[in-house]
C-alpha positions in Angstrom: 15.4 6.8 -12.0 13.0 3.9 -11.6 9.4 4.7 -12.1 7.5 3.3 -9.0 3.8 2.7 -8.8 3.5 4.4 -5.5 3.9 8.2 -5.5 1.1 9.9 -3.5 1.3 9.6 0.3 -1.9 11.6 1.1 -2.7 12.4 4.7 -6.1 11.1 5.8 -7.5 10.2 9.2 -6.1 6.7 9.8 -7.8 3.6 11.1 -5.4 1.6 13.3 -4.7 -1.9 12.0 -2.1 -4.4 13.4 -0.6 -7.0 11.0 2.3 -9.3 11.1 4.7 -9.3 8.2 7.3 -11.9 7.3 10.9 -10.7 7.8 11.4 -10.9 4.0 8.4 -8.7 3.2 9.6 -6.2 5.8 13.0 -6.0 4.2 11.4 -5.5 0.8 9.2 -2.7 2.2 12.2 -1.0 3.7 14.0 -1.3 0.4 10.9 0.1 -1.4 10.7 3.0 0.9 14.4 3.8 0.2 13.7 3.5 -3.5 10.8 6.0 -3.1 13.4 8.3 -1.5 15.8 8.1 -4.4 17.8 5.3 -2.8 18.4 7.1 0.5 17.3 4.8 3.4 18.1 7.4 6.0 15.3 9.7 5.2 12.9 7.2 3.6 9.2 7.3 4.5 8.2 4.9 7.3 6.7 1.6 6.3 3.5 2.6 8.0 3.1 5.5 5.5 3.8 3.4 2.4 1.7 0.3 3.1 -1.8 2.0 3.0 -1.3 3.6 -0.5 0.2 0.3 -1.8 -2.9 -1.6 -0.6 -5.2 1.1 -2.1 -3.5 0.8 -5.5 -3.7 -3.0 -5.3 -7.4 -3.0 -4.5 -8.1 -0.3 -7.2 -6.3 -2.4 -9.8 -8.1 -5.6 -9.1 -10.5 -6.0 -12.0 -12.4 -8.9 -10.5 -13.0 -7.0 -7.3 -14.2 -3.9 -9.2 -16.5 -6.1 -11.3 -17.9 -7.8 -8.2 -18.4 -4.5 -6.4 -20.2 -3.0 -9.5 -22.5 -6.0 -9.5 -23.4 -5.5 -5.9 -21.6 -8.6 -4.6 -21.4 -9.3 -0.9 -17.7 -8.5 -1.1 -18.5 -4.9 -0.7 -20.3 -5.2 2.6 -18.4 -4.7 5.9 -19.2 -5.6 9.5 
C-alpha cells in the first residue's frame, strides 16, 4: 500500500472558504481521496474533508514560513 502524507482527518469547527480549482486539480484530489480509501472511489472522503489537512501539512512543512513566523514577521498577522 502507498504511504500517503495525509492520514488524520480531525474534526474541528470549520471556517467556510470558497475557492475555485482547476479541473485537473479537482481530478487529482478525487484520485487522492480514493487512494486514501485504499483505491475505492465509492466510499472515499469528500474533497472538502481532505483539502484542509493537506493545507495544514503544507503550511507546517514550509520552513521559510516557520522561520518568518518565529522572527515575528508580518506574515503571521491577519485581518
